[in-house]
C-alpha positions as CSV (number, residue, x, y, z in Angstrom):
1,M,91.9,154.9,102.6
2,T,92.1,151.2,102.4
3,R,90.7,150.8,105.9
4,W,87.8,153.0,104.9
5,V,87.2,150.9,101.8
6,L,87.2,147.7,103.7
7,A,84.8,149.1,106.3
8,H,82.4,150.0,103.4
9,R,82.7,146.9,101.2
10,L,79.1,146.6,100.1
11,P,78.7,150.2,98.9
12,V,82.0,150.0,97.1
13,V,81.0,146.8,95.3
14,L,77.5,148.1,94.4
15,V,78.9,151.4,92.9
16,W,81.3,149.5,90.7
17,A,78.7,146.9,89.7
18,V,76.4,149.7,88.6
19,F,79.1,151.4,86.6
20,T,80.0,148.1,85.0
21,L,76.5,147.0,84.1
22,V,75.4,150.4,82.7
23,G,78.7,150.9,80.8
24,G,78.4,147.4,79.3
25,A,74.8,147.9,78.3
26,L,75.6,151.3,76.6
27,S,78.9,150.3,75.0
28,S,77.3,149.5,71.6
29,S,75.5,152.8,71.4
30,T,78.7,154.6,72.6
31,I,80.6,153.1,69.7
32,K,77.9,154.3,67.3
33,E,78.4,157.9,68.7
34,L,82.1,157.9,67.7
35,S,83.2,160.0,64.8
36,S,85.5,159.3,61.9
37,E,86.1,163.0,61.1
38,S,89.5,164.7,61.5
39,R,89.1,168.5,61.4
40,L,91.6,171.3,61.9
41,P,89.5,174.3,62.9
42,D,90.5,177.7,61.4
43,K,93.4,176.2,59.4
44,P,93.6,177.4,55.8
45,A,93.2,173.9,54.3
46,Q,90.2,173.2,56.5
47,V,88.6,176.5,55.5
48,A,89.1,175.5,51.8
49,N,87.8,172.0,52.3
50,D,84.7,173.4,54.2
51,T,84.1,175.7,51.3
52,L,84.3,172.9,48.8
53,A,81.9,170.8,50.9
54,Q,79.4,173.7,51.1
55,R,79.6,174.9,47.5
56,F,80.1,171.6,45.8
57,S,77.7,169.1,47.5
58,Q,80.2,167.4,49.9
59,T,82.6,166.5,47.1
60,G,86.3,166.5,47.1
61,G,88.2,168.4,49.8
62,K,90.2,166.0,52.0
63,N,88.6,163.0,50.2
64,A,90.7,161.7,47.4
65,P,89.0,161.1,44.0
66,L,88.2,157.8,42.4
67,L,90.3,157.2,39.3
68,L,89.0,155.5,36.1
69,V,91.6,154.4,33.6
70,V,91.6,152.7,30.2
71,T,94.3,151.8,27.8
72,V,93.1,151.3,24.3
73,P,94.7,148.6,22.1
74,D,97.6,149.2,19.8
75,G,96.6,151.0,16.7
76,A,93.7,152.8,18.5
77,S,93.8,156.3,20.0
78,A,92.0,157.6,23.1
79,D,91.9,160.9,21.3
80,S,89.6,159.6,18.5
81,E,86.1,160.9,18.3
82,E,84.5,157.5,19.0
83,V,86.6,156.8,22.1
84,R,86.1,160.3,23.4
85,R,82.3,160.0,23.1
86,A,82.2,156.6,24.7
87,W,84.6,157.7,27.5
88,G,82.6,160.8,28.2
89,E,79.3,158.9,28.4
90,L,80.8,156.3,30.8
91,V,82.3,159.0,33.1
92,A,78.9,160.8,33.2
93,E,77.1,157.5,34.0
94,V,79.3,156.7,37.0
95,T,79.2,160.2,38.4
96,P,76.4,160.2,41.0
97,E,73.9,163.0,41.2
98,G,75.5,165.9,43.1
99,G,79.0,164.6,42.3
100,R,81.6,166.0,39.9
101,S,84.1,164.5,37.5
102,V,86.6,165.5,34.9
103,S,88.0,163.6,31.9
104,Y,89.8,164.3,28.6
105,A,86.5,163.8,26.9
106,N,84.7,166.7,28.6
107,S,87.6,169.0,29.2
108,G,90.2,168.4,26.5
109,A,92.9,168.7,29.1
110,D,96.2,167.1,27.9
111,S,97.0,166.3,31.6
112,L,94.4,163.5,31.4
113,I,95.8,161.7,28.3
114,S,99.1,160.0,28.0
115,A,101.8,161.1,25.6
116,D,101.3,158.1,23.4
117,R,97.5,159.0,23.3
118,R,96.5,155.4,24.3
119,T,95.8,155.8,28.1
120,T,93.4,158.2,29.6
121,V,92.3,158.9,33.2
122,A,89.1,160.4,34.7
123,L,88.8,161.8,38.2
124,V,85.4,161.2,39.9
125,Y,84.2,162.8,43.2
126,P,81.0,161.3,44.5
127,P,79.2,163.0,47.3
128,A,80.9,161.9,50.5
129,N,79.6,161.0,53.9
130,R,81.4,161.9,57.1
131,T,83.0,158.5,57.9
132,N,86.3,156.9,57.2
133,A,84.6,155.3,54.2
134,P,83.3,158.4,52.5
135,Y,82.1,156.7,49.3
136,A,80.6,153.7,50.9
137,Q,77.1,154.5,49.5
138,S,78.0,155.2,45.9
139,L,81.1,153.0,45.3
140,P,79.3,149.6,44.9
141,G,77.2,151.0,42.0
142,I,80.2,152.7,40.4
143,R,82.2,149.5,40.7
144,Q,79.4,147.4,39.1
145,T,79.1,149.8,36.1
146,V,82.9,150.0,35.5
147,E,83.3,146.2,35.6
148,K,80.9,145.9,32.6
149,A,82.3,148.8,30.6
150,R,84.5,148.4,27.5
151,I,86.2,151.3,25.6
152,A,87.4,150.3,22.1
153,G,87.3,146.7,23.3
154,A,89.5,147.5,26.3
155,P,88.4,147.0,29.9
156,V,88.0,150.0,32.2
157,E,89.7,149.8,35.6
158,L,88.7,151.5,38.9
159,T,91.4,152.6,41.3
160,G,92.4,155.5,43.6
161,Q,93.1,155.8,47.2
162,P,89.6,155.1,48.5
163,V,89.8,151.7,46.6
164,L,93.4,150.8,47.4
165,S,93.1,151.7,51.1
166,G,90.3,149.2,51.6
167,R,88.2,151.8,53.4
168,D,85.3,151.6,51.0
169,S,83.3,149.0,52.9
170,G,81.9,151.4,55.5
171,A,82.4,148.7,58.2
172,Q,84.2,149.8,61.3
173,G,83.5,146.8,63.4
174,S,83.9,146.6,67.2
175,P,86.9,145.7,69.4
176,V,85.2,142.7,71.0
177,H,87.1,140.1,69.0
178,E,90.5,141.7,69.5
179,T,89.8,142.2,73.3
180,L,88.9,138.5,73.7
181,I,92.2,137.5,72.0
182,G,94.1,139.9,74.3
183,A,92.3,138.6,77.4
184,L,93.0,135.0,76.6
185,G,96.7,135.7,76.2
186,A,96.7,137.6,79.4
187,L,95.0,134.7,81.2
188,V,97.7,132.4,80.1
189,V,100.4,134.7,81.4
190,L,98.6,135.2,84.7
191,G,98.1,131.5,85.1
192,L,101.9,131.0,84.8
193,V,102.5,133.8,87.3
194,F,100.2,132.8,90.0
195,T,99.5,129.1,89.3
196,S,96.3,129.5,91.3
197,G,92.8,131.0,91.1
198,L,94.3,134.5,91.7
199,A,95.0,134.5,87.9
200,V,91.4,135.6,87.3
201,V,91.5,138.5,89.7
202,P,93.3,141.0,87.4
203,L,91.0,140.0,84.5
204,L,88.0,140.7,86.7
205,M,89.4,144.2,87.4
206,A,89.8,144.8,83.7
207,A,86.2,143.6,83.2
208,V,85.1,146.4,85.5
209,A,87.5,149.1,84.3
210,I,86.7,148.8,80.5
211,P,82.9,149.2,80.6
212,T,83.3,152.0,83.2
213,T,85.7,153.8,80.9
214,F,83.2,153.4,78.0
215,L,80.5,154.9,80.2
216,L,82.7,158.0,80.8
217,V,83.5,158.2,77.1
218,R,79.8,158.2,76.4
219,G,79.6,161.4,78.5
220,I,82.4,163.0,76.5
221,T,80.6,162.3,73.2
222,A,77.8,164.5,74.4
223,V,80.2,167.4,74.6
224,T,82.6,166.9,71.7
225,D,83.4,164.5,68.8
226,V,85.4,161.5,69.8
227,S,87.4,159.5,67.3
228,F,86.4,155.9,66.4
229,I,89.9,154.8,67.3
230,V,89.1,155.4,70.9
231,Q,87.0,152.2,71.1
232,Y,90.1,150.1,70.4
233,L,92.3,152.1,72.8
234,V,89.8,151.8,75.7
235,A,89.2,148.1,75.1
236,L,92.8,146.9,74.5
237,I,95.1,149.5,76.2
238,G,92.5,149.6,79.0
239,L,92.8,145.8,79.2
240,G,96.6,145.9,79.6
241,I,96.8,148.7,82.0
242,A,94.0,147.5,84.3
243,I,95.6,144.0,84.4
244,D,99.0,145.5,85.1
245,Y,97.9,147.6,88.0
246,A,95.9,144.8,89.6
247,L,98.9,142.4,89.0
248,L,101.1,144.7,91.0
249,V,98.8,144.9,94.0
250,V,97.9,141.2,94.0
251,T,101.5,140.2,93.8
252,R,102.4,142.3,96.8
253,W,99.3,141.1,98.7
254,R,100.4,137.4,98.2
255,E,103.9,138.3,99.4
256,E,102.4,139.8,102.5
257,R,100.1,136.8,103.2
258,H,103.0,134.4,102.7
259,K,105.2,136.1,105.3
260,P,105.7,134.1,108.5
261,G,103.0,135.0,111.1
262,A,101.0,137.0,108.6
263,D,98.9,134.2,107.1
264,G,96.3,133.8,109.8
265,P,92.7,133.3,108.8
266,G,91.3,135.9,111.1
267,P,89.8,139.1,109.8
268,D,92.5,141.3,111.4
269,D,95.3,139.3,109.7
270,R,93.5,139.5,106.3
271,R,92.8,143.2,106.8
272,E,96.3,144.1,107.7
273,A,97.7,142.1,104.7
274,V,95.5,144.1,102.3
275,V,96.3,147.4,104.0
276,R,100.1,146.8,103.9
277,S,100.0,145.7,100.2
278,V,97.9,148.6,99.1
279,A,99.9,151.1,101.2
280,S,103.0,150.0,99.3
281,A,102.0,148.7,95.8
282,G,99.0,151.0,95.7
283,R,101.2,154.0,96.0
284,A,103.3,152.8,93.0
285,V,100.0,152.2,91.1
286,A,98.8,155.7,91.9
287,L,102.1,157.2,90.8
288,S,102.2,155.1,87.6
289,G,98.6,156.2,86.8
290,A,99.6,159.9,87.3
291,A,102.7,159.4,85.0
292,V,100.5,158.0,82.2
293,A,97.9,160.7,82.7
294,I,100.5,163.5,82.6
295,S,102.0,162.2,79.3
296,L,98.5,161.9,77.8
297,A,97.9,165.5,78.7
298,A,100.1,166.3,75.7
299,L,97.3,165.3,73.4
300,V,94.6,167.2,75.3
301,V,96.4,170.6,74.7
302,L,96.8,170.1,71.0
303,P,94.6,172.2,68.7
304,V,93.4,169.0,66.9
305,P,90.0,167.8,68.0
306,F,90.7,164.2,66.8
307,L,93.9,163.9,69.0
308,R,92.2,165.7,71.9
309,S,89.5,163.1,72.0
310,V,92.2,160.4,72.0
311,G,93.8,162.3,74.9
312,Y,90.6,162.5,76.9
313,A,89.9,158.8,76.5
314,G,93.6,158.0,77.3
315,L,93.4,160.0,80.5
316,L,90.3,158.0,81.6
317,I,92.0,154.6,81.0
318,P,94.7,154.9,83.8
319,L,92.5,156.9,86.1
320,V,89.7,154.4,86.1
321,S,92.2,151.5,86.3
322,V,93.9,153.1,89.4
323,A,90.5,153.7,91.0
324,V,89.5,150.0,90.5
325,A,92.9,148.8,91.8
326,L,92.7,150.9,95.0
327,T,89.0,150.4,95.9
328,L,87.4,147.3,94.4
329,L,90.5,145.1,94.4
330,P,91.2,145.4,98.2
331,V,87.6,144.3,98.9
332,L,88.0,141.3,96.6
333,L,91.4,140.3,98.2
334,Y,90.0,140.7,101.7
335,S,86.9,138.7,101.0
336,W,88.0,136.1,98.5
337,G,91.8,136.3,98.2
338,D,92.7,133.3,100.4
339,R,90.0,131.1,98.8
340,L,91.3,132.0,95.3
341,D,94.9,131.4,96.3
342,R,94.5,127.7,95.8
343,P,96.4,125.5,95.5
344,R,98.5,127.3,98.1
345,R,102.2,126.8,97.5
346,A,105.4,128.1,99.1
347,H,106.1,131.4,97.3
348,S,109.3,133.4,97.2
349,P,109.1,137.0,96.3
350,D,112.5,136.9,94.7
351,S,113.1,135.7,91.1
352,T,116.2,133.6,90.8
353,M,116.7,134.5,87.1
354,W,116.3,138.2,87.6
355,G,118.5,138.1,90.7
356,R,121.3,136.6,88.7
357,I,120.8,139.2,85.9
358,A,120.9,142.0,88.5
359,G,124.1,140.4,90.0
360,V,125.8,140.5,86.6
361,T,124.7,144.1,85.9
362,T,125.9,145.3,89.3
363,R,129.3,143.5,89.0
364,R,129.9,145.0,85.5
365,P,127.7,148.1,85.5
366,A,129.9,150.1,83.0
367,L,130.1,147.3,80.5
368,T,126.4,146.6,80.8
369,A,125.5,150.3,80.4
370,V,127.7,150.7,77.3
371,I,126.3,147.6,75.6
372,S,122.7,148.2,76.4
373,G,123.0,151.9,75.6
374,A,124.6,151.1,72.2
375,L,121.8,148.7,71.4
376,L,119.2,151.3,72.4
377,L,120.8,154.0,70.2
378,A,121.1,151.5,67.3
379,L,117.4,150.9,67.5
380,A,116.6,154.6,67.7
381,A,118.9,155.6,64.8
382,P,116.3,155.0,62.0
383,V,114.1,157.7,63.6
384,L,116.4,160.2,61.8
385,A,114.8,159.1,58.5
386,L,111.2,159.4,59.8
387,R,108.9,160.8,57.2
388,L,105.5,162.2,58.2
389,G,102.5,162.1,55.9
390,Q,99.8,159.9,54.5
391,P,101.1,156.5,53.2
392,A,102.2,156.7,49.6
393,T,99.5,155.5,47.3
394,V,101.7,152.9,45.6
395,T,102.4,151.3,49.0
396,L,98.6,150.7,49.4
397,A,98.7,148.5,46.4
398,Q,98.6,144.9,47.7
399,G,98.0,143.1,44.4
400,G,94.8,142.8,42.3
401,R,93.3,144.9,39.5
402,P,93.1,148.2,41.3
403,A,96.8,148.1,42.2
404,A,97.8,147.2,38.6
405,A,95.6,149.9,37.3
406,F,97.2,152.6,39.5
407,Q,100.7,151.4,38.5
408,R,99.6,151.7,34.8
409,I,98.6,155.3,35.6
410,V,102.0,156.0,37.0
411,D,103.9,154.2,34.2
412,A,101.9,156.3,31.6
413,G,103.4,159.5,33.1
414,F,100.4,160.9,34.9
415,G,102.3,161.2,38.2
416,E,101.7,159.6,41.6
417,G,100.1,162.7,43.0
418,I,97.0,162.3,40.8
419,A,95.6,160.0,43.5
420,R,95.7,163.0,46.0
421,P,95.5,166.3,44.2
422,L,95.4,169.8,45.5
423,E,92.1,171.6,45.1
424,V,92.5,175.4,44.7
425,V,89.4,177.5,45.0
426,V,89.7,180.8,43.1
427,E,87.4,183.5,41.7
428,A,85.5,182.2,38.6
429,G,87.2,184.6,36.2
430,A,90.6,183.7,37.4
431,G,90.4,179.9,36.9
432,D,92.3,179.6,33.6
433,A,95.1,182.0,34.7
434,A,95.5,180.1,38.0
435,Q,95.6,176.8,36.2
436,G,98.3,178.0,33.9
437,R,100.4,179.4,36.7
438,L,100.1,176.4,38.9
439,G,100.5,173.9,36.1
440,A,103.9,175.5,35.1
441,L,105.5,174.9,38.6
442,D,108.4,172.5,38.9
443,G,107.2,169.1,40.1
444,V,103.6,169.6,39.0
445,A,102.4,166.7,36.7
446,G,99.1,168.1,35.7
447,S,96.3,170.6,36.3
448,V,92.7,171.0,35.2
449,A,90.0,173.7,35.7
450,P,86.7,172.3,34.2
451,A,84.2,175.0,33.3
452,D,81.4,173.1,35.1
453,W,83.4,173.1,38.4
454,E,82.1,176.6,39.1
455,R,79.6,177.5,41.9
456,G,78.6,180.8,43.4
457,G,81.3,182.8,41.6
458,Q,84.1,180.4,42.6
459,R,85.9,177.8,40.5
460,I,88.0,174.7,41.4
461,V,91.5,174.3,39.9
462,E,92.8,170.7,40.3
463,V,96.6,170.4,40.6
464,W,98.7,167.2,41.2
465,T,102.3,166.4,41.7
466,E,104.7,164.1,39.8
467,A,106.0,162.6,43.1
468,D,103.7,161.3,45.8
469,P,102.7,164.3,48.1
470,S,104.1,162.3,51.1
471,S,107.6,162.1,49.6
472,G,110.2,164.9,50.1
473,A,109.9,166.0,46.5
474,G,106.2,165.9,46.5
475,R,105.9,167.9,49.7
476,D,108.2,170.6,48.3
477,T,106.0,170.8,45.3
478,V,102.8,171.0,47.4
479,T,104.4,173.8,49.5
480,A,105.4,175.7,46.3
481,A,101.8,175.3,44.9
482,V,100.3,176.5,48.2
483,D,102.6,179.6,48.2
484,A,101.9,180.4,44.6
485,A,98.1,180.1,45.0
486,G,98.3,182.2,48.2
487,E,99.6,185.1,46.1
488,R,96.2,185.4,44.5
489,P,93.7,187.3,46.7
490,G,90.8,185.2,47.9
491,A,92.4,181.9,46.8
492,L,91.9,178.9,49.1
493,V,94.0,175.7,48.8
494,G,92.4,172.5,50.0
495,G,92.7,168.8,49.4
496,G,94.5,166.1,51.4
497,P,98.1,167.2,50.8
498,A,97.3,170.8,51.9
499,Q,95.6,169.5,55.0
500,D,98.6,167.3,55.7
501,V,100.8,170.4,55.8
502,D,98.5,172.1,58.3
503,F,98.2,169.0,60.3
504,I,101.9,168.7,60.8
505,D,102.1,172.4,61.8
506,A,99.2,172.0,64.3
507,V,100.5,168.8,65.9
508,Y,104.3,169.5,65.9
509,G,104.5,173.3,65.8
510,S,104.5,173.4,69.6
511,F,106.0,170.0,70.2
512,G,109.0,171.4,72.1
513,L,106.9,173.2,74.6
514,I,104.6,170.2,75.1
515,L,107.6,167.9,75.6
516,A,109.0,170.4,78.2
517,F,105.7,170.6,80.0
518,V,105.3,166.8,80.2
519,A,108.9,166.3,81.3
520,L,108.7,169.0,84.0
521,L,105.4,167.8,85.4
522,T,106.6,164.1,85.4
523,F,109.9,165.2,87.1
524,V,108.0,167.0,89.9
525,V,105.8,163.9,90.6
526,L,108.7,161.5,90.6
527,A,110.9,163.8,92.6
528,R,108.2,164.2,95.3
529,T,107.7,160.4,95.4
530,L,111.3,159.1,95.2
531,R,112.9,162.0,97.2
532,S,115.6,162.2,94.5
533,V,116.7,164.6,91.8
534,V,119.0,162.1,89.9
535,L,116.5,159.2,89.6
536,P,113.7,161.3,87.9
537,L,116.2,162.8,85.5
538,K,117.6,159.3,84.6
539,A,114.0,158.0,84.2
540,L,113.1,160.9,81.8
541,I,116.2,160.4,79.7
542,L,115.7,156.6,79.4
543,N,112.0,157.1,78.6
544,A,112.9,159.4,75.8
545,L,115.5,156.9,74.4
546,S,113.1,154.0,74.6
547,T,110.4,156.1,72.8
548,C,112.9,157.0,70.1
549,A,113.7,153.2,69.8
550,A,110.0,152.5,69.2
551,Y,110.0,155.1,66.5
552,G,113.0,153.5,64.9
553,V,111.3,150.1,64.8
554,V,108.3,151.8,63.1
555,V,110.5,153.3,60.5
556,L,112.3,150.0,59.8
557,V,109.1,147.8,59.7
558,W,106.5,150.1,58.2
559,Q,108.2,153.1,56.5
560,E,111.0,151.0,55.0
561,G,109.1,147.7,54.8
562,H,111.5,145.4,56.6
563,G,109.0,142.9,57.9
564,S,105.7,144.6,57.2
565,E,105.0,142.1,54.4
566,A,105.8,139.1,56.5
567,L,104.1,140.2,59.7
568,F,101.1,142.1,58.3
569,G,100.9,141.2,54.6
570,T,101.4,144.9,53.8
571,P,104.3,146.5,51.8
572,A,106.2,149.5,53.0
573,I,104.0,152.5,53.5
574,G,106.7,155.1,52.7
575,A,105.5,157.6,55.4
576,V,104.1,157.4,58.9
577,T,100.7,158.9,59.3
578,I,101.0,162.3,61.0
579,W,99.2,161.7,64.2
580,I,100.9,158.4,65.1
581,P,104.3,159.7,66.5
582,M,102.6,162.1,68.9
583,A,100.1,159.6,70.1
584,V,102.8,157.0,70.5
585,F,104.8,159.5,72.6
586,A,101.8,160.3,74.8
587,F,100.9,156.7,75.5
588,L,104.4,155.1,75.5
589,F,106.1,157.7,77.6
590,G,103.6,157.1,80.4
591,L,103.4,153.4,80.1
592,S,107.2,153.0,80.1
593,M,107.3,155.1,83.3
594,D,105.1,152.5,84.9
595,Y,108.0,150.0,85.0
596,E,110.5,152.6,86.1
597,V,108.3,153.5,89.0
598,F,107.7,149.8,90.0
599,I,111.5,149.2,90.0
600,L,112.7,152.4,91.6
601,H,110.0,152.3,94.3
602,R,111.2,148.9,95.4
603,I,114.9,149.8,95.2
604,R,114.2,152.9,97.3
605,E,112.2,150.9,99.8
606,T,115.0,148.3,100.2
607,H,117.6,151.2,100.5
608,L,115.6,152.7,103.3
609,E,115.3,149.4,105.2
610,L,119.0,148.7,104.9
611,T,120.0,152.2,105.9
612,A,117.7,152.0,109.0
613,R,119.6,148.8,110.0
614,G,122.9,150.6,109.8
615,V,124.1,149.1,106.5
616,R,126.6,151.5,105.0
617,E,126.8,150.2,101.4
618,T,123.1,150.0,100.2
619,V,123.3,150.6,96.5
620,V,124.2,147.2,95.1
621,P,122.0,145.1,97.5
622,S,119.1,147.5,97.0
623,V,119.4,147.2,93.2
624,V,119.7,143.4,93.3
625,T,116.7,143.1,95.7
626,G,114.7,145.6,93.7
627,I,115.3,143.9,90.4
628,S,114.8,140.3,91.7
629,R,111.5,141.3,93.3
630,T,110.1,143.3,90.4
631,G,111.8,141.6,87.4
632,R,109.2,138.8,87.2
633,L,106.4,141.3,87.8
634,V,107.7,143.8,85.1
635,T,108.2,141.0,82.6
636,S,104.7,139.6,83.1
637,A,103.1,143.0,83.0
638,A,105.0,143.9,79.8
639,L,104.1,140.6,78.2
640,I,100.4,141.2,78.9
641,L,100.6,144.7,77.4
642,F,102.5,143.3,74.5
643,L,99.7,140.7,73.8
644,A,97.1,143.5,74.1
645,F,99.0,145.6,71.5
646,T,99.4,142.5,69.3
647,A,95.6,142.1,69.4
648,L,95.3,145.8,68.6
649,A,97.5,145.3,65.6
650,S,94.9,142.9,64.1
651,V,92.4,145.8,63.7
652,P,91.8,146.2,59.9
653,V,93.0,149.8,59.8
654,T,96.6,150.4,58.7
655,D,97.1,153.4,61.0
656,V,96.0,151.4,64.0
657,K,98.4,148.6,63.0
658,V,101.3,151.0,62.9
659,F,100.3,152.6,66.2
660,A,100.1,149.2,67.8
661,T,103.5,148.1,66.4
662,A,105.1,151.1,68.0
663,L,103.5,150.5,71.4
664,A,104.4,146.8,71.3
665,A,108.0,147.4,70.3
666,G,108.4,150.2,72.9
667,I,107.0,148.1,75.7
668,I,109.3,145.1,75.0
669,I,112.4,147.3,74.5
670,D,111.6,149.2,77.7
671,A,111.0,146.1,79.9
672,T,114.1,144.2,78.7
673,V,116.9,146.5,77.5
674,V,116.0,149.6,79.6
675,R,114.6,148.3,82.8
676,G,116.3,144.9,82.9
677,L,119.8,146.1,82.0
678,L,120.3,149.8,81.7
679,T,118.4,151.0,84.8
680,P,120.2,148.7,87.3
681,A,123.6,149.4,85.7
682,L,123.1,153.2,85.9
683,V,121.7,153.2,89.4
684,T,124.8,151.2,90.5
685,L,127.2,153.6,88.7
686,L,125.5,156.6,90.3
687,G,125.9,155.2,93.8
688,R,124.8,157.3,96.7
689,S,124.2,160.3,94.4
690,N,120.9,158.5,93.4
691,W,119.4,159.8,96.7
692,W,120.7,163.4,96.4
693,F,117.8,165.8,97.1
694,P,118.6,169.3,98.2
695,N,116.5,170.8,101.0
696,A,115.8,173.9,98.9
697,L,114.1,171.7,96.2
698,G,112.2,169.9,99.0
699,R,110.8,173.2,100.3
700,L,109.9,174.2,96.7
701,L,108.0,170.9,96.3
702,A,106.4,171.2,99.7
703,I,108.4,168.3,101.2
704,S,109.7,168.7,104.7
705,P,113.5,168.2,105.2
706,G,112.8,165.2,107.4
707,R,110.8,163.5,104.6
708,A,113.4,164.4,102.0
709,A,116.3,162.9,104.0
710,A,117.9,159.8,102.5
711,A,117.1,157.5,105.4
712,P,114.5,158.8,107.8
713,R,113.9,156.5,110.8
714,R,110.2,156.2,110.3
715,E,110.3,155.6,106.5
716,P,110.7,151.8,106.4
717,S,107.4,151.0,108.1
718,A,105.7,153.7,106.1
719,A,107.0,152.3,102.9
720,R,105.9,148.8,103.8
């Protein structure tokens, strides 16, 4: 394939140039086509929320209400006629046309006034737009009105999840700034790796891969909704993966060109160096891309359009990066490689530091495996406390008047769940009975069923919990309320908490089957490539452990808050957003496999060469050579991805920050503890059993016995 590419250099360059220019020109319009909606088709909560949107002018449903709160001075009462009249007029004034609201003044509901009769709360649902800032149009006017308002001389405060989350500006931005930061960090690392003009080559490949992927995403938007998060994934994860794959090929090419007798200036010498490097490193790149694509297939099969769109884009990222690394990059190395490799210095493919580390791990493999395994398990242990759900409302409070206002609501006894209530749609005549039944449930802090919340023979009953719906107690109450409402014929239960329950069921209901599918497919690909049963099994187990360690870091940093304030200026969020663990698994499982493939591919190559020379004990020297020749590469590639994820963590969306934290932690743990220590130690302990590959399995996977043998005579040159 590489010979064909080099024989058709001009068409190859022209095709990629067209993709890059068109993709770059359309990138802004592609970003505008991205969606902020997250739907669960045919799920009960989605049906309820759609009904609310149709019957009640796009108000409520999954969108949390704005909360107005006032505490009158000592000696005054929010229950007085004067205060009730002023409060009712203010709530009516801030409720936009087509919106709906409820307060003690217009409903008389005791759930909306504190026990001491001094604090009262109103819930306001403006008409929402279909973005991640649903009240962006109406909120500025509401805020302006509230800031001027006084009730019995006391100021009125505006709070609620839409205000506390910071998602009321309507600005999504673009990933350009974060991508430039990641690219600058990558350039520094590449400069240290190559100390020559070759440092720009992987960046050039990324500059081609990213616009091309955006162009393909544009095509997907014509068929289905694609999440706005995809723009950050394509730009930043695409940056890291494209650079990593190019780095592997360029490193091997330089190794080939620096071999004695292989550095001639003639076209044949240059061509053969490119062919040999792509035949070896390119195979590893293709396998790595396949591993990433397989793990991302887990998102594509989910019945959640939002995550499916992330999966589609995720599949494109490695596939495009592999295509660039195997077609455009060989042309560039053949035509400009020698000119860019200046100043030309003596280069050793072996890393002294990683050679020493490999020497220590192979001399004490059992001790190394125990220590590194214990460290990995310690990092993974917090995953047992993982809590899925929307971040608790109190954790969104980062100071300021809205945070203090919500805390005052909680302290007055209204319950944390008032920020994210359930919305139950019942027949109009059954509203009062449903309110009484639901309001009497354990854990329910309040309920209202305003008479004017009735449309087309249906009425809304608002129910909220004492504890936050994301907490264990709050979730139990939500489940009990959903079950109780479901006993009434025709009742529909919507709102954010109900949709969270359905989301968890949709995403994780078949998680075991999805995990088995990904593991089996990955095993088949690795077994065919490595001609081994043991090595793929080991890789799968270590990948699962490193992914759990990344989850553990997220629980410690974000859910429990050990470092989130110092690193991100955000307190503990109390729960991890539902989609994040699945997306982290899909991306991290494949990305971690990259480094396993790089290392095991080189270990196997060395093993075959030594066996062909008649060396009987090949395991230790193969491990030492494999680690010394890939350690620097894996470290550099991991650092580049880490910098890309660090840039991703600067995106002003909390969910994206948590997602980026998990990926960054997972990559660093995987490249150091797992691949630098645990992998060489386990390969050493397993000895010759690493290469066990029964002929029956070879026939099943369509591999001839000769190819499946541990040391075929023709394999060394083919591997090179």
